[in-house]
N, C-alpha and C positions, 0 to 999 in steps of 0.2 A: 840448789842455791848457787847463785853466781858469785864468783870470787874475782878480785881485782888481779891477782897473779897466781900462777901455779906454784906449787911447792913440792920439791923432791922429785926423784926419778923413779918412784915406785911403779911397778908394772902389774901388781896384784894387790888386793885388799889386805893381805897378810904382811906384805913387805913393810909398811909404815910401823907395824907393831914391833918389828925387829929393833926399833929404837929402845925398847924397854927390856931388851936382852932376856934375862932369866924370868922376867915377869910378863913376857909377851902372851903366854897362854892365859894368864889371869886377866890381862887387859882386853883381850878379844871380845868377851861378852859385854864388857862395859862400854865399848865404843859403838857397837852396832848390834844390839840384842835381836833385832828383827831381821837383820840381814838385808835391809832395804837401802842402806846408804850406798852412794856411788864411791868409786875409787877416789875421786877428787875430794869428796867430803871426808873420807877416812884420812886421807893425807893431811888435809887442813886441820882436822881435830888432833891427830897424833903429833904433828910437827908443832902446832901451837902449844899443846900441853908441854912438850919436851923443851921448847925454846922460850916460852913466855910464862905460861901458867905455873909450872912446877918451880922454876927458879924464883918467881915472885913469892910463891908460898913458902919456899925454903928461907928466903930472906926475911919474910914477915915472922916466921917461927923463930929464927935466930935473934931478930930484934926484940921480940917479946921475951925470949928467955933472958937476954941481956938486961932488959929493962926491969924484969921481976926478980933477977938474981937466981933463976933456976939453973 
């Protein structure tokens, strides 16, 4: 898959998972269960989740909790 810009300086497919610190081992099978993805694909997935997807999910959860009084 072509990407408009490269992300991160990872040199191996395991390096992007370091973003998840203690959860890196748990994240590995979720990102590439078949082992077929490229390093660039892994970097895109991990960095997008860490910088865009997860913060958005966290904000939505916080907003929902505030709105429902949880």
